[in-house]
C-alpha positions as CSV (number, residue, x, y, z in Angstrom):
1,M,115.4,33.8,46.4
2,T,117.8,32.2,48.9
3,D,117.2,29.0,50.8
4,T,114.9,29.2,53.8
5,R,116.8,30.2,56.9
6,K,116.0,29.6,60.6
7,I,116.4,32.9,62.4
8,L,115.9,34.0,66.0
9,V,115.9,37.7,66.7
10,T,115.9,39.7,69.9
11,C,116.1,43.2,71.1
12,A,117.4,44.4,74.5
13,L,115.1,43.7,77.3
14,P,113.5,46.9,78.7
15,Y,114.0,47.3,82.5
16,A,110.8,46.8,84.4
17,N,110.9,49.9,86.6
18,G,109.4,52.5,84.2
19,S,107.5,53.3,81.0
20,L,108.9,52.9,77.5
21,H,110.0,56.1,75.8
22,L,111.0,56.9,72.2
23,G,114.6,55.9,72.9
24,H,113.4,52.3,73.5
25,L,111.2,52.4,70.4
26,L,114.2,53.3,68.2
27,E,115.6,49.8,68.9
28,H,112.3,48.0,68.9
29,I,111.2,49.5,65.6
30,Q,114.6,48.9,63.9
31,T,114.4,45.2,65.0
32,D,110.8,44.8,64.0
33,I,111.4,46.2,60.5
34,W,114.3,43.6,60.0
35,V,112.1,40.8,61.3
36,R,109.2,41.7,59.1
37,F,111.5,41.8,56.1
38,Q,112.9,38.3,56.9
39,K,109.4,36.9,57.3
40,S,108.3,38.5,54.0
41,R,111.1,36.6,52.3
42,G,109.8,33.3,53.6
43,H,112.4,32.6,56.3
44,E,111.4,30.8,59.5
45,T,111.8,33.8,61.8
46,Y,111.0,34.3,65.5
47,F,111.1,37.6,67.4
48,V,111.2,37.5,71.2
49,C,111.7,39.9,74.0
50,A,111.0,40.1,77.7
51,S,110.9,42.4,80.7
52,D,114.3,42.7,82.5
53,A,112.8,42.1,86.0
54,H,115.6,41.7,88.5
55,G,117.9,44.0,90.5
56,T,118.1,46.5,93.3
57,P,116.2,49.3,91.5
58,V,113.2,47.1,90.9
59,M,113.2,46.0,94.5
60,L,113.4,49.5,95.9
61,K,110.8,50.9,93.4
62,A,108.3,48.2,94.4
63,D,109.0,48.9,98.1
64,E,108.4,52.6,97.4
65,L,105.0,51.8,95.8
66,G,104.1,49.4,98.6
67,I,103.7,46.4,96.4
68,K,105.7,43.2,95.8
69,P,108.3,43.3,93.0
70,E,106.6,40.5,91.2
71,A,103.4,42.5,90.9
72,M,105.2,45.6,89.8
73,V,107.1,43.7,87.1
74,E,103.9,42.2,85.8
75,Q,102.2,45.6,85.6
76,I,105.2,47.1,83.7
77,R,105.5,44.0,81.4
78,A,101.8,44.4,80.4
79,E,102.3,48.1,79.8
80,H,105.5,47.6,77.7
81,K,103.8,44.8,75.7
82,Q,100.8,47.0,74.9
83,D,103.0,50.0,74.0
84,C,105.0,47.8,71.6
85,A,101.8,46.4,70.0
86,N,100.5,49.9,69.5
87,F,103.7,50.7,67.6
88,L,103.1,47.6,65.4
89,I,106.1,45.8,66.9
90,N,105.1,42.2,66.3
91,F,106.8,40.0,68.9
92,D,106.2,36.3,68.7
93,N,106.7,36.2,72.5
94,Y,107.1,38.8,75.2
95,H,108.1,37.1,78.4
96,S,109.8,38.1,81.7
97,T,113.2,37.2,83.2
98,H,111.3,36.5,86.4
99,S,110.0,33.2,85.0
100,D,110.4,29.5,85.6
101,E,112.2,29.1,82.3
102,N,114.7,31.8,83.1
103,K,115.4,30.4,86.6
104,Q,116.0,26.9,85.2
105,L,118.2,28.2,82.4
106,A,120.2,30.5,84.7
107,E,120.9,27.7,87.1
108,T,121.8,25.3,84.2
109,M,124.2,28.0,82.8
110,Y,125.8,28.6,86.2
111,N,126.2,24.9,86.9
112,K,127.8,24.2,83.6
113,L,130.2,27.2,84.1
114,D,131.0,26.0,87.6
115,A,131.6,22.4,86.4
116,G,134.0,23.8,83.8
117,G,136.1,25.6,86.4
118,Y,134.9,29.1,85.4
119,I,133.4,30.2,88.8
120,S,135.4,31.3,91.7
121,K,134.7,32.8,95.2
122,R,136.4,35.5,97.2
123,T,135.6,37.8,100.1
124,I,135.3,41.5,99.3
125,E,134.6,44.5,101.4
126,Q,131.5,46.8,100.6
127,L,129.6,49.6,102.1
128,Y,126.5,48.4,104.0
129,D,123.4,50.3,105.1
130,P,122.7,49.3,108.7
131,K,119.2,50.8,108.7
132,K,118.0,48.9,105.5
133,N,120.3,45.9,106.2
134,M,121.6,45.8,102.7
135,F,124.9,46.2,100.8
136,L,125.0,49.3,98.7
137,P,125.9,49.5,95.0
138,D,128.0,52.6,94.2
139,R,125.0,54.4,92.8
140,Y,123.2,54.2,96.2
141,V,126.0,55.9,98.1
142,K,126.6,59.7,98.0
143,G,128.9,62.0,99.9
144,E,131.6,64.6,99.6
145,C,134.4,64.1,97.0
146,P,137.6,63.1,98.8
147,K,139.6,65.2,96.2
148,C,137.7,68.5,95.8
149,G,135.1,68.4,98.6
150,A,132.1,68.7,96.2
151,A,128.9,67.6,97.9
152,D,126.3,65.1,96.7
153,Q,128.7,62.9,94.7
154,Y,128.3,59.2,93.8
155,G,130.3,56.5,95.3
156,D,132.8,56.0,92.5
157,N,133.3,59.3,90.7
158,C,133.0,63.0,91.2
159,E,130.9,64.8,88.6
160,S,132.4,68.1,89.7
161,C,136.2,67.5,89.4
162,G,136.2,64.2,87.5
163,S,138.1,62.2,90.1
164,T,137.6,58.5,90.5
165,Y,137.8,56.7,93.9
166,A,136.5,53.8,95.9
167,P,133.2,54.3,97.7
168,T,135.0,53.9,101.0
169,E,136.9,57.1,100.3
170,L,133.8,59.4,100.2
171,K,133.6,61.9,103.1
172,N,130.4,62.0,105.1
173,A,129.0,59.2,103.0
174,K,125.2,58.6,103.2
175,S,123.0,55.8,101.9
176,T,120.6,57.3,99.3
177,V,118.2,54.5,100.3
178,S,117.8,55.5,104.0
179,D,120.1,58.4,104.6
180,A,122.0,56.2,107.1
181,T,125.8,56.4,107.4
182,P,127.1,53.2,105.7
183,I,129.5,50.9,107.4
184,L,132.1,48.5,105.9
185,K,131.2,44.9,105.9
186,E,132.8,41.8,104.3
187,S,130.9,39.4,102.0
188,E,131.8,36.4,99.9
189,H,131.1,37.0,96.3
190,Y,131.0,34.7,93.2
191,F,133.0,35.6,90.1
192,F,132.9,34.4,86.4
193,E,136.5,33.9,85.2
194,I,136.0,35.6,81.9
195,E,139.8,36.0,81.5
196,K,140.0,32.3,80.7
197,F,138.1,33.1,77.4
198,Q,140.4,35.9,76.2
199,D,141.8,33.9,73.3
200,M,138.3,32.9,72.2
201,L,137.0,36.5,72.5
202,T,140.0,37.8,70.5
203,H,138.9,35.7,67.6
204,W,135.2,36.4,68.2
205,L,135.8,40.1,67.8
206,K,137.4,39.5,64.4
207,S,134.6,37.2,63.2
208,G,132.4,39.8,61.6
209,T,129.6,39.1,64.2
210,L,130.0,42.7,65.5
211,Q,130.2,46.0,63.7
212,E,133.7,47.1,63.1
213,Q,133.4,50.1,65.4
214,V,132.1,47.9,68.2
215,A,134.8,45.2,67.8
216,N,137.6,47.9,67.8
217,K,136.2,49.4,71.0
218,L,135.8,46.1,72.8
219,S,139.3,45.0,71.9
220,E,140.6,47.8,74.1
221,W,139.5,45.7,77.1
222,F,142.4,43.3,76.3
223,A,145.1,45.8,76.8
224,D,145.4,45.2,80.5
225,G,143.9,41.7,80.4
226,L,140.3,40.8,81.3
227,R,139.3,40.5,84.9
228,A,136.9,38.2,86.7
229,W,133.3,39.5,86.6
230,D,131.3,39.7,89.9
231,I,128.1,37.8,89.2
232,S,126.6,37.7,92.7
233,R,124.6,40.1,94.9
234,D,123.7,39.8,98.6
235,A,120.3,39.7,100.2
236,P,118.0,41.6,100.2
237,Y,117.8,41.4,96.4
238,F,115.1,40.7,93.9
239,G,116.4,37.9,91.7
240,F,117.2,34.2,91.7
241,N,119.3,32.5,94.3
242,I,122.6,31.1,93.3
243,P,122.3,27.3,93.5
244,G,123.3,26.0,97.0
245,T,122.8,29.4,98.7
246,T,120.0,31.2,100.5
247,D,121.4,34.7,100.7
248,K,123.3,35.0,97.4
249,Y,121.6,36.1,94.2
250,F,122.6,36.2,90.5
251,Y,123.5,39.7,89.5
252,V,120.9,41.0,87.0
253,W,123.4,41.0,84.1
254,L,123.9,37.3,84.4
255,D,120.2,36.3,84.0
256,A,119.1,39.2,81.8
257,P,120.7,37.9,78.5
258,I,119.6,34.4,79.4
259,G,116.1,36.0,79.1
260,Y,116.6,35.8,75.3
261,M,116.8,32.0,75.7
262,S,114.0,31.7,78.2
263,S,111.6,33.8,76.2
264,F,112.3,31.6,73.2
265,K,112.0,28.5,75.3
266,N,108.6,29.6,76.5
267,L,107.5,30.1,72.9
268,C,108.9,26.7,71.9
269,E,106.8,25.1,74.6
270,Q,103.7,26.9,73.2
271,K,104.3,26.2,69.6
272,G,106.2,22.9,69.6
273,I,109.4,24.4,68.3
274,D,112.7,22.6,68.8
275,F,114.7,24.8,71.3
276,E,117.9,22.9,70.9
277,S,117.9,23.3,67.1
278,Y,118.5,27.0,67.7
279,W,120.7,27.1,70.8
280,S,122.8,23.9,70.7
281,E,126.5,24.5,70.1
282,N,126.4,23.1,66.5
283,S,123.2,24.6,65.4
284,T,122.9,26.0,61.9
285,A,120.2,28.4,63.0
286,E,120.9,32.2,63.2
287,I,120.7,34.2,66.4
288,H,120.7,38.0,66.0
289,H,120.7,40.6,68.9
290,F,119.8,44.2,68.4
291,I,121.1,46.4,71.3
292,G,122.0,49.9,72.3
293,K,125.7,50.9,72.3
294,D,125.6,51.4,76.1
295,I,125.5,47.6,76.7
296,I,128.0,46.3,74.1
297,N,130.4,45.1,76.9
298,F,127.8,42.6,78.1
299,H,126.8,41.4,74.7
300,G,130.2,41.5,73.0
301,L,132.3,40.0,75.9
302,F,130.4,38.5,78.8
303,W,127.5,36.9,76.9
304,P,129.5,35.0,74.3
305,A,132.0,33.9,77.0
306,M,129.1,32.5,79.1
307,L,127.6,30.8,76.1
308,E,131.0,29.3,75.1
309,G,131.7,28.1,78.6
310,A,128.3,26.5,79.0
311,G,128.3,24.8,75.6
312,Y,125.6,26.9,73.8
313,K,125.6,28.6,70.4
314,K,127.1,32.1,70.2
315,P,125.2,34.8,68.3
316,T,125.4,35.1,64.6
317,G,125.1,38.9,64.8
318,V,125.2,41.6,67.5
319,Y,124.0,45.0,66.1
320,A,124.5,48.1,68.2
321,H,122.8,51.3,67.5
322,G,123.4,54.8,68.9
323,F,121.2,56.9,71.2
324,L,118.2,58.9,70.2
325,T,118.4,62.7,70.4
326,V,115.6,65.1,69.8
327,D,116.2,68.4,68.0
328,G,120.0,67.8,68.3
329,T,120.2,67.3,72.0
330,K,119.6,64.6,74.5
331,M,116.0,64.0,75.4
332,S,114.9,66.5,78.1
333,K,112.1,66.3,80.6
334,S,112.0,70.1,81.0
335,K,111.8,70.7,77.3
336,G,109.1,68.0,76.8
337,T,111.3,66.0,74.4
338,F,111.6,63.0,76.8
339,I,108.5,61.5,75.2
340,K,106.8,58.4,76.5
341,A,105.4,55.9,74.0
342,S,101.9,56.3,75.3
343,T,102.1,60.1,75.2
344,Y,103.2,60.0,71.5
345,L,100.3,57.7,70.6
346,Q,97.8,60.1,72.1
347,H,98.7,62.6,69.5
348,L,100.4,61.0,66.4
349,D,100.2,57.9,64.2
350,A,102.7,55.2,65.1
351,E,103.7,54.7,61.4
352,Y,104.9,58.3,61.2
353,L,107.7,57.5,63.7
354,R,108.4,54.0,62.1
355,Y,108.9,55.7,58.8
356,Y,111.1,58.5,60.1
357,F,113.3,56.1,62.1
358,A,113.6,53.9,59.0
359,A,114.6,56.8,56.8
360,K,117.5,57.7,59.1
361,L,118.7,54.3,60.3
362,T,122.0,52.9,59.1
363,S,124.0,49.8,60.0
364,R,126.5,51.9,62.0
365,V,126.5,52.8,65.7
366,D,125.6,56.5,65.0
367,D,123.2,58.4,67.2
368,L,119.9,59.2,65.5
369,D,118.3,62.7,65.8
370,L,114.5,63.1,65.8
371,N,114.3,66.6,64.4
372,L,110.7,67.5,65.0
373,K,110.4,70.0,62.2
374,D,112.1,67.6,59.7
375,F,110.0,64.8,61.1
376,A,106.8,66.6,60.0
377,Q,108.2,67.7,56.6
378,R,109.6,64.3,55.7
379,V,106.4,62.4,56.6
380,N,104.3,64.9,54.6
381,S,106.7,65.1,51.7
382,D,107.5,61.4,51.3
383,L,104.5,59.5,52.5
384,V,101.7,61.8,51.6
385,G,103.2,64.0,48.8
386,K,105.0,61.2,47.0
387,Y,103.9,57.7,47.9
388,V,100.2,58.0,48.7
389,N,99.8,60.7,46.0
390,I,100.4,58.1,43.3
391,A,97.3,56.2,44.2
392,S,95.2,59.3,45.0
393,R,95.9,60.7,41.5
394,S,95.0,57.5,39.7
395,A,92.5,55.4,41.5
396,G,89.5,57.6,41.1
397,F,89.6,57.4,37.3
398,I,89.7,53.5,37.5
399,T,86.7,53.4,39.7
400,K,84.5,56.0,38.0
401,L,85.4,55.5,34.3
402,F,86.7,51.9,33.9
403,D,84.4,49.8,36.2
404,G,87.0,49.5,38.9
405,K,89.3,47.3,36.7
406,L,92.9,47.8,35.7
407,S,93.7,47.7,32.0
408,K,94.8,44.5,30.1
409,E,97.9,46.2,28.6
410,I,101.0,47.5,30.4
411,L,101.7,50.9,28.9
412,D,105.5,51.2,29.6
413,E,107.2,47.8,30.1
414,D,110.6,49.4,30.7
415,L,109.3,51.6,33.6
416,A,107.4,48.7,35.1
417,Q,110.4,46.4,35.0
418,S,112.7,49.0,36.5
419,F,110.4,49.0,39.6
420,C,110.3,45.2,39.7
421,Q,114.1,44.8,39.3
422,A,114.8,47.3,42.1
423,G,113.5,44.7,44.6
424,E,116.7,42.7,45.0
425,Q,118.8,45.9,45.7
426,I,116.2,47.1,48.2
427,A,116.2,43.6,49.8
428,A,119.9,43.6,50.1
429,L,119.8,47.0,51.9
430,Y,117.1,45.7,54.3
431,E,119.3,42.6,55.0
432,Q,122.3,44.8,55.7
433,R,120.1,47.0,58.0
434,E,120.7,50.0,55.8
435,F,117.1,51.1,56.1
436,G,117.9,54.7,55.3
437,K,119.4,53.7,51.9
438,A,116.4,51.4,51.2
439,I,114.0,54.3,51.8
440,R,116.0,56.6,49.5
441,E,115.8,54.0,46.7
442,I,112.0,53.6,47.3
443,M,111.4,57.3,47.3
444,A,113.4,57.7,44.1
445,L,111.1,55.2,42.5
446,A,108.1,57.1,43.8
447,D,109.5,60.3,42.2
448,K,109.7,58.4,38.9
449,A,106.1,57.3,39.2
450,N,104.8,60.8,40.0
451,Q,106.8,62.2,37.0
452,F,105.3,59.6,34.8
453,I,101.8,60.6,35.9
454,A,102.5,64.3,35.5
455,D,103.9,63.8,32.0
456,E,100.9,61.7,30.9
457,A,98.3,63.9,32.7
458,P,95.4,61.4,32.8
459,W,93.1,64.1,34.0
460,V,93.5,65.7,30.6
461,Q,93.4,62.4,28.7
462,V,90.0,61.4,30.1
463,K,88.4,64.4,28.5
464,N,89.2,63.2,25.0
465,P,87.6,60.0,23.7
466,D,90.7,59.4,21.6
467,T,93.0,59.2,24.6
468,M,90.6,57.6,27.1
469,Q,92.2,54.1,26.6
470,R,95.6,55.6,27.3
471,A,94.3,57.2,30.4
472,H,93.1,53.8,31.5
473,Q,96.6,52.3,30.9
474,V,98.4,55.2,32.6
475,C,96.3,54.9,35.8
476,S,96.6,51.2,35.8
477,L,100.3,51.3,35.5
478,A,100.5,54.0,38.2
479,L,98.6,51.7,40.6
480,N,100.9,48.8,39.7
481,L,103.9,50.9,40.6
482,F,102.1,52.0,43.8
483,R,101.6,48.3,44.6
484,I,105.2,47.5,44.2
485,L,106.3,50.4,46.3
486,T,103.9,49.2,49.0
487,I,105.5,45.8,49.0
488,Y,108.9,47.4,49.5
489,L,107.5,49.6,52.3
490,K,105.5,46.9,54.0
491,P,108.2,46.0,56.7
492,V,108.2,49.7,57.7
493,L,104.5,50.5,57.3
494,P,102.6,47.2,58.0
495,Q,99.3,48.9,58.9
496,L,99.3,51.2,55.9
497,A,100.1,48.2,53.7
498,N,97.1,46.3,55.1
499,K,94.9,49.2,54.0
500,V,96.5,49.1,50.5
501,S,95.9,45.3,50.4
502,E,92.2,45.8,51.0
503,F,92.1,48.6,48.4
504,L,93.9,46.6,45.7
505,L,92.5,43.2,46.7
506,D,96.0,41.8,46.7
507,D,98.1,40.2,49.5
508,L,101.2,42.2,48.7
509,N,103.7,39.4,49.3
510,W,107.4,40.2,48.6
511,A,107.5,37.3,46.1
512,G,104.9,39.1,44.1
513,H,107.0,42.3,43.5
514,T,107.9,41.1,40.0
515,H,104.3,40.5,38.9
516,L,102.0,43.1,37.5
517,L,98.2,43.1,37.8
518,T,96.2,43.2,34.6
519,E,92.4,43.2,34.3
520,H,92.4,43.2,38.1
521,E,89.5,44.6,40.1
522,I,90.1,47.1,42.9
523,K,87.9,48.8,45.5
524,P,87.1,52.5,45.6
525,F,90.0,54.5,46.9
526,K,89.8,55.8,50.5
527,P,92.3,58.2,52.1
528,L,95.2,56.2,53.4
529,L,97.1,58.7,55.5
530,Q,96.6,62.2,56.9
531,R,99.2,64.9,56.7
532,L,101.1,65.3,59.9
533,D,100.0,68.5,61.6
534,I,102.9,70.3,63.3
535,K,100.4,71.5,65.9
536,K,99.9,68.0,67.1
537,I,103.7,67.7,67.6
538,D,103.6,70.9,69.7
539,K,100.8,69.4,71.8
540,M,102.7,66.2,72.3
541,V,105.7,68.1,73.5
542,E,103.5,70.1,75.9
543,A,101.8,67.0,77.1
544,S,105.2,65.5,77.8
545,K,106.1,68.4,80.0
546,E,102.8,68.1,81.9
547,D,103.2,64.3,82.1
548,I,106.6,64.7,83.8
549,K,105.3,67.3,86.2
550,K,102.5,64.9,87.2
551,Q,104.9,62.1,87.8
552,Q,107.6,64.1,89.5
553,P,108.1,62.4,92.9
554,K,108.0,64.5,96.0
555,K,111.3,64.8,97.8
556,V,111.2,62.7,101.0
557,Q,112.5,64.8,103.8
558,N,113.7,63.9,107.3
559,D,112.4,65.9,110.2
560,N,115.8,67.5,110.7
561,D,116.0,68.8,107.1
562,S,112.4,69.7,106.3
563,H,113.3,73.4,106.4
564,K,116.4,73.2,104.2
565,N,116.5,75.2,101.0
566,Q,116.3,72.8,98.0
567,L,119.0,74.8,96.3
568,E,122.6,73.9,97.2
569,P,123.7,76.3,100.0
570,I,125.9,79.2,99.0
571,A,129.6,78.5,100.0
572,D,131.5,80.6,102.6
573,E,132.5,84.1,101.5
574,I,136.0,84.5,100.0
575,E,138.3,87.5,99.3
576,F,138.7,88.8,95.8
577,A,142.3,87.7,95.9
578,D,141.1,84.1,96.3
579,F,138.9,84.4,93.2
580,A,141.7,86.1,91.3
581,K,143.9,83.0,91.7
582,L,141.5,81.2,89.3
583,D,142.4,81.4,85.6
584,L,139.2,80.8,83.8
585,R,139.5,80.5,80.0
586,I,137.3,80.0,77.0
587,A,138.1,76.6,75.6
588,K,137.1,74.8,72.4
589,I,136.5,71.1,72.7
590,I,138.5,69.4,69.9
591,S,137.9,65.8,70.9
592,A,136.0,63.7,73.4
593,D,136.0,60.0,74.1
594,H,134.7,57.4,76.5
595,V,137.1,56.3,79.2
596,E,137.3,52.5,79.4
597,G,136.5,51.3,82.9
598,A,135.0,54.6,84.1
599,D,131.2,54.9,84.3
600,K,131.0,58.7,84.5
601,L,134.2,60.1,82.9
602,L,134.8,61.5,79.4
603,Q,138.3,62.2,78.2
604,I,138.2,65.6,76.6
605,K,140.9,67.6,74.8
606,V,140.5,71.4,74.6
607,D,142.2,74.2,72.7
608,I,142.7,77.4,74.8
609,G,144.2,79.7,72.3
610,G,146.8,77.5,70.8
611,I,147.5,75.5,74.0
612,E,146.0,72.0,74.1
613,K,145.0,70.5,77.4
614,Q,143.5,67.1,78.4
615,V,140.7,67.0,81.0
616,F,138.8,64.1,82.5
617,A,135.3,65.3,83.2
618,G,132.5,63.5,85.0
619,I,129.8,64.4,82.5
620,K,129.2,61.1,80.8
621,S,125.7,60.8,82.3
622,A,124.7,64.0,80.5
623,Y,126.6,64.1,77.2
624,Q,127.8,61.8,74.4
625,P,131.3,62.5,73.2
626,E,130.3,63.3,69.7
627,D,127.8,66.0,71.0
628,L,130.7,67.9,72.6
629,V,133.2,68.2,69.8
630,G,133.3,71.8,68.5
631,K,131.5,73.4,71.4
632,L,133.0,76.3,73.4
633,T,133.0,76.0,77.1
634,V,134.9,77.4,80.2
635,I,137.7,75.6,82.0
636,V,139.8,76.3,85.1
637,A,143.1,76.5,83.1
638,N,145.5,76.8,86.0
639,L,144.4,73.9,88.1
640,K,147.3,71.8,89.2
641,P,147.5,68.7,86.9
642,R,146.3,65.5,88.6
643,K,147.5,62.0,87.8
644,M,144.5,59.7,87.5
645,R,144.6,56.0,86.7
646,F,143.3,56.9,83.2
647,G,145.9,59.6,82.5
648,L,146.8,63.2,83.4
649,S,144.0,65.7,83.9
650,E,145.1,69.3,83.3
651,G,142.1,71.4,84.1
652,M,138.4,71.4,85.0
653,I,135.4,72.0,82.8
654,L,132.8,74.1,84.5
655,A,129.2,72.8,84.6
656,A,126.0,73.5,86.4
657,G,123.3,71.2,87.7
658,P,122.7,68.6,90.5
659,G,124.3,65.8,88.5
660,G,123.3,62.8,86.5
661,K,121.5,63.7,83.3
662,D,120.7,67.1,84.8
663,L,124.1,68.6,84.1
664,W,125.0,71.4,81.7
665,I,128.5,72.6,80.7
666,L,128.9,76.3,80.5
667,N,128.6,77.7,77.0
668,P,129.8,81.3,76.3
669,E,128.0,83.6,74.0
670,D,128.9,83.8,70.3
671,G,131.9,85.9,69.7
672,A,134.0,84.4,72.5
673,Q,137.3,82.9,71.3
674,P,139.4,80.1,72.6
675,G,142.0,81.4,75.1
676,M,140.0,84.5,76.2
677,R,140.1,84.9,80.0
678,V,136.8,84.9,81.9
679,K,136.8,87.8,84.4
C-alpha cells in the first residue's frame, strides 16, 4: 500500500444546452471508475464537475425557449446531475460555471494575467447581424462558397469543395440567427498572449502529463509559432463581463476550465477543505483531468499556459479518450443509435454499460465502439455466466446444508492465494487506466473459479455423507473467490457490489482482498443480476428514434419562403458534353488525418488505380479519420489542383447530405475497384 495521496479529479464539463447521451457517459464512467478505485485504496480523493453554462448557443437556445439563460442552465444542470447519479457516477460536487465562485476566479485569473503582461487588445473586423444587433461567430453565418458556389456553407469552410476562407468572402451571406444580411463592423477584442509560454509548453508536452499521442499532436502547433488567443466576445453574450468593461465578455473557453477550480472551491467551502493546498503553485496534491480528444488544444496548451501565467498549479495528468461509435459508425439519430442517458435507463441497467465500457477502455486515445450485439453477449457471458454464476452455484448449499456458515478450513490454499496476489497487478492496471486489461485479468480468475467448482462438483458431493465436508469446503472457497472478485470489480459495479456486501455480510474493502472468510455467516442468496435481453436493446433503439422525432424542431420559415421545397433545388440543366468533362473515379482511401487549424477539413490520400492523390475534404463534422481508411468512394479525378494554405488539393470527394453531421460520402457497391471510371 502506497502513502496516502491527495487527488482532485475532473471530467469535461457538459455544455448546458442539451441532454446527456452515451458519448458523455463514456467519459463520466471512465472517470468515476478511476475515482472509485483511488478512494478504495484509501487516498483522499475528490471528484468534481459542473455545467458549462456560457456562450452564444446557450443564449440563443434560451431565447428560443422564451426563458432566461440562467433558468435554462439550472434546468439542464439538474437533469445532467440526475442522469449521472442514475449511472452511479459519484461526484463530490456538481456545480455550474455561472456561479459566484467562477466569476471571482475568472476575474482573478484575468487580472493576474493582465498584470503579468499576458493580455493585449486590438481592433478586429467581424460580421454583424443588424437585426439581432450581435456579432456572428463563423458557425452562425451561411452563404454560397466563394470557390465552388455551393449553397448553405458555413462562414469558414465549404463542406462541398473543402475550401477555406474568411466569413467576409461568402457570397449572399445570411445570419442563421435572423436570416438578415450581415454587415462588417469593427470591435476591440482582448487576447491572451499564449506565444509567450511557448518554451514552457514545449517542456510541458515532454513531461509525461499527457499521453504520447496527444503530446505529439499538440507539438505540431509550434511549427509556425503559437498565436495570441482571442478571449473576448461582444454583447449580447451570456457570460461574465471582463473587468472594467460593460459590453465585453469572457469567451466561454476562458471560464469553462476555471469551472474545475470553482466547483472544487464550492466543495471546499462546504466541507472545510483547504483550496490552496490543491491549487497553489507549489502544491504536492495531484490534479487529473479526463477529457475527450476534441478538446485537447484547450487542456494541453491554453489551460496550462493560463495556470502558469496566473501562478496556479498545472495538472498532474490530462487523459484524453476517443469518441464513442455504435455498431461501428458514428451515433445516428435516424438509426436510433444516438441514445440519451435517460432513454437508456428506461430499458437497461446502468451497470451493464459501466461494465462494457470498462471492458473496452484503454489508456490510449482510441475510439470505443459500442457493438450492441457484443454488448449483450459480453454482459451475459462475463457477468452472469462467469462472475455471478460462482455464487449462484455455491451459496444455496451453504444456506441449506451448513447453517449459512462458511467452513473453518480453506480447501486449496494455492488457488486462494493466486486470487489474493492478483490484486496488486489489477490495482496497477486500474491506476494506469488500463481498465480493459484489468477486466480480462478478473475474468480469467472467474474462469479459474468456475473450473474449480466444475471439477469438484459439489452437487454430487452433497449426496454422499463421506464427501459432505468437502462439499462445504468447496462452496466456502468458491464464495471466498467470489468475494475477492467483487472487490476487484467494485469500482466498475458499485451497486452490484453493495448487493454482494449485504449477501456476504462483509464491507468488501480493497484492503481486505488478501483476507479469507472462515466460519463466517452469510445471508440466503438472492439473484444479483438478470441476463440482458437483446429485445430490450431493440426497444431502446426504437425509443431513441421516436425520441428524436418528438424533439425534432420545426423549421422556422419566413413568409417569403413558406412554400419552398425543403429539398435543395435541382440545378439548371446542362448538356451531356458538360457532364462528360467530369472524370469520376472509384478511389480507395489510404490515409486520413486532421488538418491543424481547420475546423472542418480532413487531409485524405486516395489511390485511383495506382495513382495517388491528396484531397482536402470538408467532412470532419461527420467522420473521424480512422473511420475512413480502407473505404472505397468516388472522387472528381480531373479537378484542377487548388493551392490551399494547408497544401495542394488534387480532387474532390463526392458526398451527400445537408452538411454538419448529416453528411455521407458515396460508397460504391462491392466489386468496384480503385481507378474504375464512373459513367
